[in-house]
C-alpha positions in Angstrom: 19.5 165.9 102.8 20.0 168.5 100.1 18.8 167.7 96.5 21.2 168.8 93.7 20.3 168.5 90.1 22.7 166.9 87.6 21.8 169.5 85.0 21.9 173.3 85.3 18.6 175.0 85.7 18.7 176.4 82.1 20.3 173.6 80.3 19.5 175.1 76.9 21.4 178.2 77.8 24.3 176.0 78.9 24.3 174.2 75.5 24.3 177.5 73.7 27.2 178.6 75.8 29.2 175.4 75.0 28.5 175.8 71.3 29.7 179.4 71.4 32.9 178.3 73.2 33.6 175.6 70.6 33.0 178.0 67.7 35.4 180.5 69.2 38.0 177.9 69.9 38.0 176.8 66.3 37.1 180.2 64.8 34.0 178.7 63.2 30.6 180.2 62.6 27.6 178.6 61.1 26.6 179.5 57.6 23.9 178.3 55.1 26.5 176.0 53.5 27.8 174.6 56.8 30.9 175.4 58.8 34.1 177.1 57.8 33.5 180.8 57.2 36.1 183.4 57.5 39.3 183.9 55.7 40.6 186.8 53.6 39.4 187.9 51.2 35.7 187.3 51.9 34.1 185.7 48.8 30.7 185.4 47.2 30.4 182.5 44.7 27.4 182.1 42.5 26.3 181.6 39.0 24.0 182.2 36.1 23.1 179.8 33.3 25.9 181.4 31.2 28.7 181.9 33.8 30.1 181.3 37.3 30.6 184.6 39.2 33.1 185.0 42.0 33.5 188.2 44.0 36.5 188.6 46.3 36.2 191.6 48.7 39.8 192.8 49.0 40.0 196.5 49.7 43.4 198.2 49.9 45.2 195.6 47.8 47.1 196.6 44.7 45.5 194.6 41.8 49.0 193.9 40.4 49.8 191.9 43.5 46.9 189.6 43.0 47.4 186.2 41.4 44.4 184.4 39.9 44.8 180.9 38.4 42.5 178.1 37.2 43.9 174.6 37.1 42.1 171.3 36.9 38.7 172.9 37.9 40.1 174.8 40.8 40.3 178.6 41.1 43.0 180.1 43.2 43.2 183.7 44.4 46.4 184.6 46.1 48.2 187.8 47.1 49.5 189.8 49.9 48.3 192.8 51.8 51.1 195.0 53.0 51.1 196.9 56.3 50.8 200.7 55.7 53.6 202.8 57.1 51.3 204.9 59.3 49.9 201.8 60.9 53.3 200.6 62.1 53.9 203.8 64.0 50.6 203.9 65.8 49.8 202.3 69.1 47.0 199.8 68.5 44.3 198.9 70.9 42.3 196.8 68.5 43.8 195.3 65.3 41.3 193.5 63.1 42.6 194.4 59.7 44.2 191.4 57.9 47.7 191.8 56.7 50.1 189.3 55.1 49.9 186.6 52.5 46.6 185.0 51.6 45.3 182.2 49.4 41.7 181.2 48.7 40.7 178.1 46.7 37.3 177.5 45.1 36.3 174.3 43.4 34.5 175.0 40.1 31.8 173.0 38.3 32.7 170.7 35.4 30.9 172.8 32.8 33.2 175.9 32.9 35.3 177.1 30.0 38.7 177.8 31.5 39.7 179.7 28.4 36.9 182.2 28.8 37.8 184.0 32.1 37.5 187.7 32.8 38.8 189.3 36.0 38.3 193.0 37.0 39.3 194.8 40.2 37.3 197.9 41.1 36.8 199.7 44.4 38.2 196.9 46.4 36.2 194.1 44.8 37.8 191.5 42.5 35.1 190.1 40.1 35.9 186.9 38.3 33.5 185.8 35.6 34.0 182.3 34.1 31.9 181.4 31.1 30.2 178.0 31.0 30.8 175.8 28.0 28.5 176.3 25.0 27.4 172.6 25.3 26.2 173.3 28.9 24.1 176.3 28.0 20.3 175.8 28.3 18.7 175.5 24.9 15.3 175.1 23.6 14.6 172.0 21.6 12.0 172.2 18.9 9.4 169.4 18.6 8.8 168.1 15.2 
């Protein structure tokens, strides 16, 4: 009688393969903040004691076509990347450049001042700086 194992020889490699297949099926990849990376434009969100800083990496987009809004503690960055005329004529073998309409939404902390927002677009990077409320600023308390 021949003995057959219920598990593959290298079951850790098999688990790794299954995880990779699930991630590819749902277009997920792990990140330090959990699942759900990807999307256009790629974004970095961080902060200082004085402000919340958002960087959206959107090369090749006309800044006039970008729409940035803050409503009820939610920042929305929307726009559209147009296909370039030369791309439409070329035969493509690999096409990884995003084109079309996009919308990214970021929840903001409660201590931001929605009236003190600055947005600048330079070299394909949209930088949005949102000041924190004065009452939320760190301050030194004197002891009497």
